[in-house]
C-alpha positions as CSV (number, residue, x, y, z in Angstrom):
1,M,-67.9,-39.9,4.0
2,N,-66.5,-40.9,1.5
3,T,-62.9,-40.3,-0.4
4,E,-64.9,-38.1,-3.7
5,S,-67.0,-36.2,-0.5
6,Q,-63.7,-35.6,1.2
7,N,-61.9,-34.1,-1.8
8,N,-64.8,-31.9,-2.5
9,T,-64.8,-31.0,0.9
10,P,-63.1,-28.2,1.9
11,A,-60.1,-28.5,4.5
12,M,-61.2,-26.3,7.1
13,S,-64.1,-23.8,8.2
14,P,-62.7,-20.7,8.3
15,E,-62.4,-20.5,11.8
16,M,-60.5,-23.2,11.8
17,Q,-58.2,-22.2,9.3
18,A,-57.4,-18.8,11.5
19,A,-56.9,-21.2,14.5
20,H,-54.6,-23.6,12.7
21,T,-52.5,-20.7,11.2
22,K,-52.1,-19.9,14.9
23,I,-50.9,-23.3,15.7
24,M,-48.1,-23.3,12.9
25,A,-46.8,-20.1,14.1
26,A,-46.6,-21.7,17.9
27,I,-44.6,-24.8,16.0
28,S,-42.3,-22.1,13.9
29,E,-41.6,-20.5,17.8
30,V,-40.5,-23.8,19.2
31,E,-38.7,-24.9,16.2
32,K,-36.3,-21.5,16.6
33,V,-35.2,-23.5,20.2
34,I,-35.7,-27.5,18.8
35,V,-33.9,-28.2,15.7
36,G,-34.8,-30.6,13.1
37,K,-37.6,-32.4,15.2
38,R,-40.6,-30.7,13.7
39,N,-42.3,-34.2,14.0
40,E,-41.8,-34.4,17.5
41,I,-42.8,-31.1,17.8
42,I,-46.1,-31.9,16.3
43,M,-46.7,-35.0,18.3
44,L,-46.6,-33.1,21.1
45,M,-48.7,-30.2,19.9
46,T,-51.0,-32.8,19.1
47,A,-51.3,-34.1,22.6
48,M,-51.5,-30.6,23.4
49,L,-54.7,-30.6,21.4
50,S,-56.2,-33.7,23.1
51,G,-55.8,-33.1,26.4
52,S,-53.1,-35.3,26.8
53,H,-49.8,-36.3,28.7
54,V,-46.8,-37.4,27.1
55,L,-43.8,-39.4,27.9
56,I,-40.4,-38.2,26.2
57,E,-37.6,-41.2,26.9
58,D,-34.0,-40.7,25.4
59,V,-30.0,-39.8,26.8
60,P,-29.4,-36.5,28.7
61,G,-28.7,-33.7,26.8
62,T,-31.1,-34.2,23.5
63,G,-33.5,-30.8,24.4
64,K,-36.4,-32.9,26.4
65,T,-36.4,-29.8,28.7
66,T,-35.1,-27.1,26.3
67,L,-38.9,-28.1,24.3
68,A,-41.3,-28.1,27.1
69,S,-39.8,-24.7,27.9
70,A,-40.2,-23.4,24.9
71,L,-43.6,-25.1,24.2
72,A,-45.2,-23.5,27.8
73,K,-44.2,-19.8,26.3
74,T,-45.1,-20.0,22.9
75,T,-48.7,-21.2,24.0
76,G,-48.4,-19.0,27.0
77,L,-49.4,-21.3,29.5
78,S,-48.1,-21.0,33.1
79,F,-45.2,-23.5,33.5
80,K,-43.6,-25.5,36.7
81,R,-40.4,-28.1,36.7
82,A,-40.6,-31.1,38.9
83,Q,-36.7,-32.7,39.0
84,F,-38.3,-36.1,40.1
85,T,-35.6,-37.2,42.7
86,P,-36.0,-40.2,45.8
87,D,-37.3,-37.4,48.6
88,V,-39.9,-36.1,46.4
89,M,-42.9,-36.3,48.7
90,A,-46.8,-37.0,47.2
91,S,-47.7,-33.8,48.5
92,D,-45.1,-32.0,46.6
93,I,-47.0,-32.9,43.6
94,T,-50.5,-32.2,45.2
95,G,-50.0,-29.4,47.7
96,F,-50.3,-30.0,51.3
97,H,-52.0,-28.0,54.4
98,I,-49.7,-26.0,57.1
99,Y,-50.7,-24.7,60.5
100,N,-50.4,-20.4,60.6
101,R,-49.4,-19.8,63.7
102,Q,-50.3,-16.0,63.2
103,K,-53.8,-16.9,62.4
104,E,-54.5,-19.8,64.0
105,E,-55.8,-21.7,61.1
106,F,-54.5,-24.1,58.1
107,E,-53.6,-22.7,55.2
108,F,-53.1,-24.6,51.9
109,R,-50.1,-24.7,49.4
110,T,-50.6,-25.3,46.3
111,G,-48.5,-28.5,44.7
112,L,-46.7,-28.3,41.7
113,V,-50.0,-29.8,39.4
114,M,-51.3,-26.6,39.8
115,C,-50.3,-25.4,36.6
116,N,-50.6,-25.9,32.9
117,L,-48.1,-27.3,31.7
118,L,-46.5,-29.9,34.2
119,L,-42.4,-31.1,32.8
120,A,-42.0,-34.4,35.5
121,D,-38.0,-34.6,34.9
122,E,-36.7,-38.2,35.4
123,I,-40.1,-39.4,36.6
124,N,-38.5,-42.9,37.3
125,R,-36.5,-41.6,39.6
126,A,-39.2,-40.7,42.1
127,S,-40.6,-43.7,44.7
128,P,-43.6,-45.6,43.1
129,K,-46.6,-43.4,46.1
130,T,-45.0,-39.7,44.5
131,Q,-45.4,-41.4,41.0
132,S,-48.9,-42.5,41.5
133,A,-50.0,-39.0,42.7
134,L,-49.9,-37.7,39.5
135,L,-52.3,-40.1,38.3
136,E,-55.4,-38.3,39.4
137,A,-54.3,-35.5,37.7
138,M,-53.4,-37.0,34.8
139,E,-56.7,-38.4,34.2
140,E,-59.7,-37.0,35.9
141,N,-57.9,-33.4,36.0
142,K,-58.2,-32.7,39.9
143,V,-56.6,-33.9,43.2
144,S,-57.6,-34.9,46.6
145,V,-55.8,-33.1,49.7
146,D,-57.2,-34.2,53.1
147,G,-60.2,-35.1,52.3
148,E,-60.6,-32.1,49.8
149,T,-61.2,-32.0,45.7
150,M,-59.7,-29.6,44.1
151,A,-59.4,-29.1,40.1
152,V,-56.4,-28.6,38.8
153,P,-56.3,-25.4,35.9
154,D,-57.9,-26.0,32.2
155,P,-55.2,-26.7,30.1
156,F,-53.4,-29.5,32.3
157,M,-50.9,-31.3,30.7
158,V,-48.2,-33.4,31.8
159,I,-44.7,-33.8,30.0
160,A,-42.9,-36.7,31.6
161,T,-38.8,-37.6,30.6
162,Q,-37.1,-40.2,31.5
163,N,-33.4,-41.7,31.1
164,P,-33.4,-45.2,29.4
165,T,-29.9,-45.9,30.1
166,G,-29.4,-45.1,34.2
167,Y,-31.4,-47.5,36.2
168,V,-29.5,-47.4,39.0
169,G,-31.8,-45.9,42.0
170,T,-34.3,-45.5,39.1
171,Y,-38.5,-47.0,39.6
172,P,-39.7,-48.5,36.3
173,L,-43.4,-46.8,35.6
174,P,-46.3,-49.6,36.0
175,E,-48.6,-50.3,33.1
176,A,-51.1,-48.4,35.0
177,Q,-49.3,-45.2,35.0
178,L,-47.4,-45.7,31.6
179,D,-51.1,-46.1,30.3
180,R,-52.4,-42.8,31.4
181,F,-49.5,-41.3,28.6
182,A,-50.9,-41.0,25.3
183,L,-47.9,-40.5,23.4
184,K,-44.5,-42.2,24.0
185,I,-41.9,-40.0,22.0
186,F,-38.1,-40.0,21.5
187,M,-35.7,-37.2,21.0
188,G,-33.0,-38.8,19.1
189,Y,-29.6,-36.9,18.1
190,P,-29.4,-34.1,15.4
191,S,-27.5,-34.8,12.0
192,A,-24.2,-33.4,11.9
193,Q,-25.8,-29.9,10.4
194,E,-28.7,-29.5,12.8
195,E,-25.4,-29.7,15.5
196,I,-23.6,-27.1,13.7
197,N,-26.8,-24.9,13.4
198,I,-27.2,-25.6,17.5
199,I,-24.0,-24.7,18.8
200,K,-24.2,-21.5,16.4
201,A,-27.5,-20.5,17.9
202,R,-26.4,-20.8,21.4
203,R,-23.1,-19.2,21.0
204,D,-24.1,-15.4,22.2
205,H,-27.0,-16.4,23.7
206,S,-30.4,-18.6,24.5
207,P,-32.3,-19.3,21.4
208,L,-35.4,-19.5,24.2
209,D,-35.2,-15.8,24.6
210,E,-36.0,-15.3,21.1
211,V,-39.7,-17.2,21.7
212,N,-42.5,-15.6,21.4
213,A,-45.9,-15.9,23.0
214,V,-48.4,-16.5,20.0
215,L,-51.2,-18.6,22.1
216,S,-53.2,-18.0,25.2
217,E,-54.5,-20.0,28.1
218,Q,-58.1,-19.3,26.7
219,E,-57.2,-19.6,22.6
220,I,-55.5,-22.9,23.9
221,R,-59.3,-23.8,25.2
222,E,-61.0,-22.8,21.9
223,I,-59.0,-24.9,19.6
224,R,-59.5,-27.6,21.5
225,E,-63.5,-27.3,21.3
226,L,-62.6,-26.6,17.8
227,V,-60.6,-30.5,17.6
228,T,-63.6,-32.2,19.2
229,K,-65.4,-31.1,15.4
230,V,-63.1,-32.9,13.6
231,E,-65.0,-35.6,12.1
232,I,-63.9,-39.2,11.8
233,N,-65.7,-41.5,9.5
234,D,-67.2,-44.6,11.1
235,E,-65.0,-46.9,8.9
236,L,-62.1,-45.4,10.6
237,Y,-63.3,-45.9,14.3
238,K,-63.5,-49.9,13.0
239,Y,-60.1,-49.4,11.6
240,M,-58.7,-48.2,14.5
241,V,-60.3,-50.8,16.9
242,D,-59.0,-53.3,14.2
243,L,-55.6,-52.1,14.8
244,I,-56.1,-52.6,18.8
245,C,-57.6,-55.8,18.5
246,A,-54.7,-56.9,16.5
247,T,-52.4,-56.3,19.6
248,R,-54.3,-58.3,21.8
249,K,-53.7,-61.2,19.2
250,H,-50.2,-60.9,18.0
251,P,-48.3,-64.2,18.7
252,S,-45.2,-62.0,19.8
253,L,-47.4,-59.8,22.7
254,S,-48.3,-60.7,26.1
255,L,-50.5,-58.0,26.3
256,G,-52.2,-56.3,24.1
257,A,-53.9,-52.2,24.2
258,S,-56.3,-51.6,26.4
259,P,-59.7,-49.6,25.9
260,R,-58.1,-46.5,26.9
261,A,-55.4,-47.0,24.3
262,T,-57.8,-46.6,21.9
263,V,-60.3,-43.9,23.2
264,A,-56.7,-41.8,23.3
265,L,-55.5,-42.9,20.1
266,M,-59.3,-41.6,18.9
267,H,-58.3,-37.8,20.3
268,L,-54.6,-37.7,19.3
269,V,-56.1,-38.4,15.1
270,R,-58.5,-35.5,15.1
271,A,-55.9,-33.4,16.6
272,Y,-53.3,-34.8,14.2
273,A,-55.7,-34.4,11.8
274,F,-56.4,-30.4,12.8
275,L,-52.7,-30.1,12.3
276,R,-52.6,-31.6,8.8
277,G,-55.0,-28.7,8.0
278,R,-58.3,-30.7,7.8
279,D,-61.5,-31.3,9.5
280,Y,-62.1,-35.1,9.0
281,V,-59.6,-38.2,9.8
282,L,-57.7,-40.2,6.9
283,P,-56.1,-43.6,7.2
284,D,-52.9,-42.0,6.9
285,D,-53.8,-39.4,10.4
286,I,-53.9,-42.9,12.2
287,A,-51.2,-45.0,11.3
288,A,-48.9,-41.7,11.8
289,V,-49.8,-41.6,15.5
290,F,-50.6,-44.8,16.2
291,R,-46.8,-46.2,16.8
292,P,-46.0,-43.1,19.3
293,A,-49.5,-43.4,21.3
294,I,-49.4,-47.5,21.6
295,S,-45.8,-49.0,21.5
296,H,-45.2,-48.6,25.3
297,R,-48.5,-49.9,26.1
298,L,-47.7,-53.3,25.2
299,M,-45.9,-56.2,26.8
300,L,-43.4,-58.0,24.9
301,K,-42.9,-62.2,25.3
302,Q,-39.7,-63.2,26.3
303,E,-38.8,-64.8,22.8
304,A,-39.8,-62.0,21.1
305,K,-37.0,-60.2,23.5
306,L,-34.8,-62.7,22.3
307,N,-35.2,-62.2,19.0
308,H,-34.6,-58.3,19.3
309,I,-38.6,-57.5,18.1
310,S,-39.7,-54.3,19.0
311,A,-43.1,-53.4,20.0
312,S,-42.5,-50.9,17.3
313,D,-41.7,-53.6,14.9
314,V,-45.0,-55.7,16.3
315,L,-47.1,-52.6,15.0
316,G,-45.6,-52.1,11.9
317,E,-46.3,-55.5,10.7
318,I,-50.0,-54.8,12.6
319,L,-50.1,-51.3,9.9
320,R,-48.8,-53.4,7.3
321,T,-51.5,-56.5,7.6
322,T,-55.0,-54.7,8.6
323,E,-57.1,-53.5,6.1
324,V,-57.3,-50.2,5.4
325,P,-60.5,-47.9,4.5
326,Y,-60.4,-46.6,0.8
327,K,-56.7,-48.4,0.1
328,G,-57.1,-51.9,0.8
329,K,-53.5,-53.0,2.2
330,R,-51.0,-50.2,3.3
331,E,-47.1,-50.5,2.0
332,T,-45.1,-49.4,4.8
333,K,-41.5,-50.0,5.8
Protein backbone atom coordinates (compact mmCIF):
# COMPACT_ATOMS: atom_id res chain seq x y z
CA MET A 1 0.00 0.00 0.00
CA ASN A 2 1.35 3.45 -0.86
CA THR A 3 0.20 6.83 0.38
CA GLU A 4 -2.01 7.43 -2.64
CA SER A 5 -3.96 4.20 -2.15
CA GLN A 6 -4.29 5.05 1.55
CA ASN A 7 -5.78 8.44 0.73
CA ASN A 8 -8.33 6.82 -1.60
CA THR A 9 -9.31 4.16 0.96
CA PRO A 10 -12.11 4.75 3.48
CA ALA A 11 -10.60 5.30 6.93
CA MET A 12 -12.68 2.51 8.49
CA SER A 13 -15.44 0.01 7.81
CA PRO A 14 -18.82 0.76 9.42
CA GLU A 15 -18.16 -1.94 12.04
CA MET A 16 -14.81 -0.46 12.99
CA GLN A 17 -16.24 3.06 12.97
CA ALA A 18 -18.96 2.03 15.44
CA ALA A 19 -16.33 0.45 17.70
CA HIS A 20 -14.14 3.55 17.42
CA THR A 21 -17.07 5.75 18.48
CA LYS A 22 -17.55 3.65 21.62
CA ILE A 23 -13.86 3.82 22.51
CA MET A 24 -13.86 7.60 22.09
CA ALA A 25 -16.89 7.78 24.37
CA ALA A 26 -14.98 5.77 26.99
CA ILE A 27 -12.02 8.15 26.74
CA SER A 28 -14.37 11.10 27.26
CA GLU A 29 -15.73 9.44 30.40
CA VAL A 30 -12.22 9.06 31.82
CA GLU A 31 -11.55 12.73 31.05
CA LYS A 32 -14.32 13.63 33.50
CA VAL A 33 -11.91 12.57 36.24
CA ILE A 34 -8.43 13.00 34.72
CA VAL A 35 -8.08 16.59 33.54
CA GLY A 36 -5.61 17.61 30.84
CA LYS A 37 -4.09 14.16 30.31
CA ARG A 38 -5.73 13.06 27.07
CA ASN A 39 -2.49 11.73 25.58
CA GLU A 40 -1.84 9.58 28.67
CA ILE A 41 -5.41 8.26 28.55
CA ILE A 42 -5.02 7.42 24.86
CA MET A 43 -1.78 5.57 25.59
CA LEU A 44 -3.48 3.57 28.34
CA MET A 45 -6.34 2.71 25.99
CA THR A 46 -3.80 1.79 23.30
CA ALA A 47 -2.28 -0.73 25.69
CA MET A 48 -5.69 -2.14 26.61
CA LEU A 49 -6.72 -2.65 22.98
CA SER A 50 -3.39 -4.32 22.18
CA GLY A 51 -3.61 -6.71 25.13
CA SER A 52 -0.63 -5.10 26.86
CA HIS A 53 0.41 -3.90 30.31
CA VAL A 54 1.46 -0.43 31.46
CA LEU A 55 3.90 0.95 34.01
CA ILE A 56 3.08 4.45 35.28
CA GLU A 57 5.92 6.24 37.03
CA ASP A 58 5.37 9.51 38.84
CA VAL A 59 5.25 11.16 42.24
CA PRO A 60 2.28 10.48 44.55
CA GLY A 61 -0.92 12.42 44.03
CA THR A 62 -0.79 12.87 40.25
CA GLY A 63 -3.81 10.66 39.53
CA LYS A 64 -2.29 7.27 38.72
CA THR A 65 -4.73 5.25 40.83
CA THR A 66 -7.72 7.39 39.83
CA LEU A 67 -6.87 6.91 36.16
CA ALA A 68 -6.90 3.12 36.51
CA SER A 69 -10.17 3.20 38.49
CA ALA A 70 -11.89 5.40 35.91
CA LEU A 71 -10.69 3.21 33.05
CA ALA A 72 -12.05 0.08 34.72
CA LYS A 73 -15.40 1.71 35.44
CA THR A 74 -16.06 3.07 31.96
CA THR A 75 -15.00 -0.17 30.24
CA GLY A 76 -17.13 -2.36 32.50
CA LEU A 77 -14.15 -4.48 33.57
CA SER A 78 -13.68 -6.13 36.97
CA PHE A 79 -11.08 -4.23 38.94
CA LYS A 80 -8.75 -5.01 41.84
CA ARG A 81 -6.15 -2.90 43.52
CA ALA A 82 -3.08 -4.34 45.24
CA GLN A 83 -1.10 -2.03 47.51
CA PHE A 84 2.32 -3.64 47.18
CA THR A 85 4.38 -3.75 50.38
CA PRO A 86 7.25 -6.04 51.45
CA ASP A 87 4.83 -8.36 53.29
CA VAL A 88 2.66 -9.07 50.21
CA MET A 89 3.29 -12.70 49.25
CA ALA A 90 3.39 -14.36 45.85
CA SER A 91 0.35 -16.47 46.86
CA ASP A 92 -1.63 -13.23 47.35
CA ILE A 93 -1.09 -12.60 43.65
CA THR A 94 -1.66 -16.08 42.21
CA GLY A 95 -4.06 -17.56 44.77
CA PHE A 96 -3.65 -20.47 47.18
CA HIS A 97 -5.30 -23.65 48.54
CA ILE A 98 -6.64 -23.70 52.09
CA TYR A 99 -7.98 -26.68 54.02
CA ASN A 100 -11.70 -26.60 54.87
CA ARG A 101 -12.19 -28.58 58.07
CA GLN A 102 -15.95 -28.84 57.64
CA LYS A 103 -15.76 -30.27 54.13
CA GLU A 104 -12.45 -32.06 54.83
CA GLU A 105 -10.99 -30.89 51.56
CA PHE A 106 -8.76 -28.18 50.16
CA GLU A 107 -10.42 -25.14 48.60
CA PHE A 108 -8.85 -22.69 46.20
CA ARG A 109 -8.89 -19.00 47.11
CA THR A 110 -8.39 -16.84 44.07
CA GLY A 111 -5.53 -14.34 43.96
CA LEU A 112 -5.47 -10.74 42.85
CA VAL A 113 -4.80 -11.62 39.21
CA MET A 114 -8.29 -13.10 38.85
CA CYS A 115 -9.77 -9.88 37.47
CA ASN A 116 -9.79 -7.96 34.21
CA LEU A 117 -7.77 -4.98 35.38
CA LEU A 118 -5.23 -5.22 38.19
CA LEU A 119 -3.71 -2.06 39.63
CA ALA A 120 -0.35 -2.97 41.18
CA ASP A 121 0.24 0.13 43.28
CA GLU A 122 3.90 0.86 44.09
CA ILE A 123 5.01 -2.44 42.60
CA ASN A 124 8.65 -1.75 43.42
CA ARG A 125 7.91 -2.00 47.16
CA ALA A 126 7.12 -5.73 46.89
CA SER A 127 9.79 -8.41 47.13
CA PRO A 128 11.33 -9.82 43.94
CA LYS A 129 9.49 -13.12 44.52
CA THR A 130 6.15 -11.33 44.64
CA GLN A 131 7.02 -9.23 41.60
CA SER A 132 7.92 -12.36 39.65
CA ALA A 133 4.56 -13.92 40.53
CA LEU A 134 3.03 -11.45 38.09
CA LEU A 135 5.29 -12.49 35.22
CA GLU A 136 3.48 -15.65 34.16
CA ALA A 137 0.09 -13.97 34.29
CA MET A 138 1.34 -10.95 32.33
CA GLU A 139 3.15 -12.97 29.68
CA GLU A 140 0.98 -16.07 29.31
CA ASN A 141 -2.41 -15.05 30.77
CA LYS A 142 -2.34 -17.92 33.25
CA VAL A 143 -1.06 -18.81 36.72
CA SER A 144 0.22 -22.04 38.22
CA VAL A 145 -0.66 -22.93 41.82
CA ASP A 146 0.43 -26.25 43.37
CA GLY A 147 0.93 -27.75 39.93
CA GLU A 148 -2.50 -26.64 38.70
CA THR A 149 -2.69 -24.14 35.82
CA MET A 150 -5.56 -21.68 35.61
CA ALA A 151 -6.32 -19.04 33.00
CA VAL A 152 -6.77 -15.45 34.11
CA PRO A 153 -9.87 -13.60 32.88
CA ASP A 154 -9.96 -12.30 29.33
CA PRO A 155 -9.27 -9.43 28.89
CA PHE A 156 -6.51 -9.08 31.49
CA MET A 157 -4.39 -6.00 32.01
CA VAL A 158 -1.88 -4.94 34.67
CA ILE A 159 -1.39 -1.25 35.40
CA ALA A 160 1.58 -0.93 37.75
CA THR A 161 2.72 2.27 39.44
CA GLN A 162 5.96 3.25 41.05
CA ASN A 163 7.31 6.36 42.74
CA PRO A 164 10.59 7.53 41.14
CA THR A 165 11.69 9.55 44.20
CA GLY A 166 11.35 7.23 47.22
CA TYR A 167 13.82 4.38 46.84
CA VAL A 168 14.14 3.48 50.55
CA GLY A 169 12.71 0.00 51.08
CA THR A 170 12.10 -0.64 47.40
CA TYR A 171 13.19 -3.39 45.03
CA PRO A 172 13.90 -1.98 41.54
CA LEU A 173 12.16 -3.91 38.80
CA PRO A 174 14.64 -6.16 36.96
CA GLU A 175 15.05 -5.77 33.20
CA ALA A 176 13.15 -9.03 32.58
CA GLN A 177 10.05 -7.67 34.29
CA LEU A 178 10.31 -4.18 32.83
CA ASP A 179 10.32 -5.82 29.41
CA ARG A 180 6.85 -7.27 30.15
CA PHE A 181 5.36 -3.78 30.24
CA ALA A 182 4.48 -2.60 26.75
CA LEU A 183 4.40 1.05 27.78
CA LYS A 184 5.89 3.26 30.45
CA ILE A 185 4.14 6.58 30.87
CA PHE A 186 4.43 9.60 33.15
CA MET A 187 1.46 11.59 34.45
CA GLY A 188 3.19 14.88 35.25
CA TYR A 189 1.75 17.86 37.10
CA PRO A 190 -1.30 19.65 35.70
CA SER A 191 -1.17 23.26 34.57
CA ALA A 192 -2.41 25.95 36.96
CA GLN A 193 -5.77 26.21 35.18
CA GLU A 194 -6.16 22.42 35.07
CA GLU A 195 -5.47 22.24 38.81
CA ILE A 196 -8.12 24.90 39.43
CA ASN A 197 -10.59 22.79 37.44
CA ILE A 198 -9.60 19.70 39.47
CA ILE A 199 -10.26 21.26 42.87
CA LYS A 200 -13.53 22.82 41.67
CA ALA A 201 -14.74 19.44 40.40
CA ARG A 202 -13.92 17.81 43.73
CA ARG A 203 -15.42 20.50 45.95
CA ASP A 204 -18.66 18.62 46.72
CA HIS A 205 -18.16 15.09 45.40
CA SER A 206 -15.79 12.76 43.56
CA PRO A 207 -15.92 13.03 39.74
CA LEU A 208 -15.37 9.25 39.69
CA ASP A 209 -19.02 8.89 40.72
CA GLU A 210 -20.04 10.49 37.43
CA VAL A 211 -18.10 8.08 35.21
CA ASN A 212 -20.48 5.85 33.24
CA ALA A 213 -19.83 2.39 31.87
CA VAL A 214 -20.05 2.74 28.08
CA LEU A 215 -18.41 -0.60 27.20
CA SER A 216 -18.52 -4.16 28.45
CA GLU A 217 -16.04 -7.01 28.84
CA GLN A 218 -17.43 -8.68 25.71
CA GLU A 219 -17.22 -5.47 23.68
CA ILE A 220 -13.57 -5.00 24.67
CA ARG A 221 -12.83 -8.51 23.38
CA GLU A 222 -14.65 -7.77 20.12
CA ILE A 223 -12.83 -4.45 19.63
CA ARG A 224 -9.49 -6.13 20.29
CA GLU A 225 -10.32 -8.56 17.50
CA LEU A 226 -11.07 -5.66 15.16
CA VAL A 227 -7.72 -4.07 16.05
CA THR A 228 -5.90 -7.17 14.78
CA LYS A 229 -7.31 -6.35 11.32
CA VAL A 230 -5.54 -2.98 11.16
CA GLU A 231 -3.14 -3.21 8.21
CA ILE A 232 0.61 -2.69 8.43
CA ASN A 233 2.50 -2.23 5.18
CA ASP A 234 5.70 -4.22 4.65
CA GLU A 235 7.69 -0.98 4.52
CA LEU A 236 6.44 -0.15 8.01
CA TYR A 237 7.46 -3.55 9.37
CA LYS A 238 10.96 -2.74 8.13
CA TYR A 239 10.75 0.75 9.62
CA MET A 240 9.93 -0.67 13.06
CA VAL A 241 12.79 -3.16 12.87
CA ASP A 242 15.19 -0.42 11.70
CA LEU A 243 14.26 1.68 14.73
CA ILE A 244 14.71 -1.21 17.15
CA CYS A 245 18.00 -2.30 15.58
CA ALA A 246 19.30 1.26 15.92
CA THR A 247 18.95 0.99 19.71
CA ARG A 248 21.29 -2.02 19.69
CA LYS A 249 24.03 -0.07 17.91
CA HIS A 250 23.73 3.34 19.56
CA PRO A 251 26.97 4.45 21.28
CA SER A 252 25.11 5.77 24.34
CA LEU A 253 23.40 2.46 25.08
CA SER A 254 24.82 -0.66 26.70
CA LEU A 255 21.54 -2.57 26.20
CA GLY A 256 19.18 -2.12 23.27
CA ALA A 257 15.60 -3.26 22.79
CA SER A 258 14.81 -6.96 22.45
CA PRO A 259 12.69 -8.71 19.80
CA ARG A 260 9.90 -8.73 22.43
CA ALA A 261 9.97 -4.94 22.15
CA THR A 262 9.50 -5.15 18.38
CA VAL A 263 6.46 -7.41 18.79
CA ALA A 264 5.00 -5.11 21.45
CA LEU A 265 5.55 -2.08 19.22
CA MET A 266 3.72 -3.79 16.36
CA HIS A 267 0.67 -4.55 18.53
CA LEU A 268 0.66 -1.04 19.99
CA VAL A 269 0.83 0.82 16.68
CA ARG A 270 -2.18 -1.08 15.34
CA ALA A 271 -4.21 -0.08 18.39
CA TYR A 272 -2.96 3.51 18.15
CA ALA A 273 -3.90 3.74 14.46
CA PHE A 274 -7.38 2.43 15.34
CA LEU A 275 -7.74 5.12 18.01
CA ARG A 276 -6.77 7.67 15.36
CA GLY A 277 -9.69 6.49 13.22
CA ARG A 278 -7.86 4.39 10.63
CA ASP A 279 -7.63 0.73 9.69
CA TYR A 280 -4.03 1.12 8.51
CA VAL A 281 -0.81 2.22 10.19
CA LEU A 282 1.19 5.30 9.21
CA PRO A 283 4.79 6.18 10.16
CA ASP A 284 3.43 8.86 12.48
CA ASP A 285 1.68 6.17 14.54
CA ILE A 286 5.00 4.38 15.05
CA ALA A 287 6.76 7.63 16.00
CA ALA A 288 4.02 8.50 18.52
CA VAL A 289 4.29 5.18 20.34
CA PHE A 290 8.03 4.57 19.96
CA ARG A 291 9.37 6.40 23.02
CA PRO A 292 6.85 5.22 25.66
CA ALA A 293 7.12 1.69 24.25
CA ILE A 294 10.92 1.46 24.20
CA SER A 295 12.55 3.87 26.70
CA HIS A 296 12.17 1.61 29.75
CA ARG A 297 13.77 -1.34 27.93
CA LEU A 298 17.10 0.39 27.37
CA MET A 299 20.21 0.65 29.51
CA LEU A 300 22.33 3.77 29.25
CA LYS A 301 26.11 3.69 29.43
CA GLN A 302 27.65 5.43 32.41
CA GLU A 303 29.18 8.13 30.21
CA ALA A 304 25.73 8.99 28.85
CA LYS A 305 24.33 9.32 32.37
CA LEU A 306 27.19 11.62 33.36
CA ASN A 307 26.41 13.76 30.31
CA HIS A 308 22.73 13.91 31.35
CA ILE A 309 21.60 12.02 28.25
CA SER A 310 18.27 10.24 28.77
CA ALA A 311 16.78 7.24 27.00
CA SER A 312 14.17 9.59 25.53
CA ASP A 313 16.96 11.75 24.08
CA VAL A 314 18.52 8.70 22.43
CA LEU A 315 15.21 7.56 20.96
CA GLY A 316 14.53 11.06 19.66
CA GLU A 317 17.86 10.99 17.86
CA ILE A 318 17.05 7.57 16.40
CA LEU A 319 13.71 8.88 15.12
CA ARG A 320 15.42 11.86 13.49
CA THR A 321 18.11 9.83 11.74
CA THR A 322 16.14 6.77 10.61
CA GLU A 323 14.68 6.96 7.12
CA VAL A 324 10.90 7.10 7.17
CA PRO A 325 8.76 5.33 4.54
CA TYR A 326 6.98 7.79 2.23
CA LYS A 327 8.70 10.84 3.78
CA GLY A 328 12.46 10.43 3.87
CA LYS A 329 13.91 11.98 7.01
CA ARG A 330 11.63 12.93 9.92
CA GLU A 331 11.88 16.34 11.54
CA THR A 332 11.29 15.94 15.28
CA LYS A 333 12.29 17.97 18.30
